[in-house]
N, C-alpha and C positions, 0 to 999 in steps of 0.2 A: 847429833851430826848426821847419822845414817838416815834418819827420817827426813831431815832437811834436804840432803842430797837426793833421796828417793823422790821427794815431791818436786824438786827443781827438775830432775831428769824427766819425770812424768810430764810436766808442763812443756818443757823444751822439745821433747821428742814427738809431741803431737803436732808440731808445726811442720809445714811442708818442707821436704828435703833436708830436715835437720839431721845432723850427725854429731856424735860425741867422740872427742879425742882428748887425750891428755896434753895439756900445754903448760909448761913450767911446773909440772907435777900436780896440776889441778884439773879436775873434770871440766872440760870446756866444750861449748856447743857452737857449731858452725852451720852456716847455710852458704852454699856455693863458695866455699873456701874462706868466708869471712866470719870472724868470731862475733857471736851475739850475746853470749852469756858465759860466765865462769863461776863455778862454785868454789868457795874458799873456806877452809876450816883451819883455824890457827895458822894462817899463812905467815910464814916467817916469825912465828911465836907471838902473834898479836892477840891471841885468845878470842878471836871473833869468828863467828860463823855467818857468812854473807853470800849473796849472789851479786855479782857485778854485771851491770847491763849498760848498754849504750844510751846516750841521750842525743838530742839533735845538735848539741853543741854547748859551748860555754854558758850561754844565757839560760838554757833549760837546766843545765847542771846547777848553776848558782841559785836558780829559783827553787829547785827541789831541796838543795842543802839548806837554804834559808827557811823554807816553809815547814820542813819536818826534820830537824837535826837529830831527833831521836830515832828516825827510820833510815835516813840516808847519810852516807859518808862519802868522802872523796877517797877512792881506793888507791893504794900504792901502785905505781907503774901505769895503771890505766887511767887514773884521774886526770893527768894532764891532757889526755885525748878526749875529755868530756864525758867519761863514764862516771857512774855512781855505783855504790854498793848499797844493798838493802840488808839490814840486820835481820838475821833469821834466828837469833837467840831468843830463848824464852818461849812461853806457851801462848802468847797473844799475837803471834805473827798474823798479819793481814794477808792471807794467801790469795785473796782476790786481787789485791794490789800487786803482789809478786807476779801473779799470772799475767796481769795487764802489762806490767813493765817488761817482762820477758818477751811477750808478744810484740810490744812496741819496739823493743830492741831488735827483734827478728825483722820487723818491717824496715828498720833503718839499714840493715845489712843485706836484705834479700835482693836478688836481681830483679830488674824491672819486669821480666817475663813472668815471674811468680806473682808480683803485685798486680799486673794486668790480668792475670788469670783468676783473680779473685782473692789472692793472698791467703790469709788464714781463715 
């Protein structure tokens, strides 16, 4: 778990104006006050270690869930808003995919001024 959180934190905090705060007891990453990633370990006893990230909406969420059900899940509480969680369990985590999804989530939450300035 600690390694997963360390890696997620390292990826998220490299993004412009990212900040970390605790939200609902979980390490959560924000840009301009909007949440873009949340690390969860055994959230409400589910025995999973995941990072939750934004998608562009229900269509992208459904596509990801259908295309890779072993990687993506619909997370509790955030799922109805179009978020997905990425499984960080095991030794075969695709950290390039995790990095890309966290960065994409940041782009969906970031204010226009950051995106126009070149974003990430």
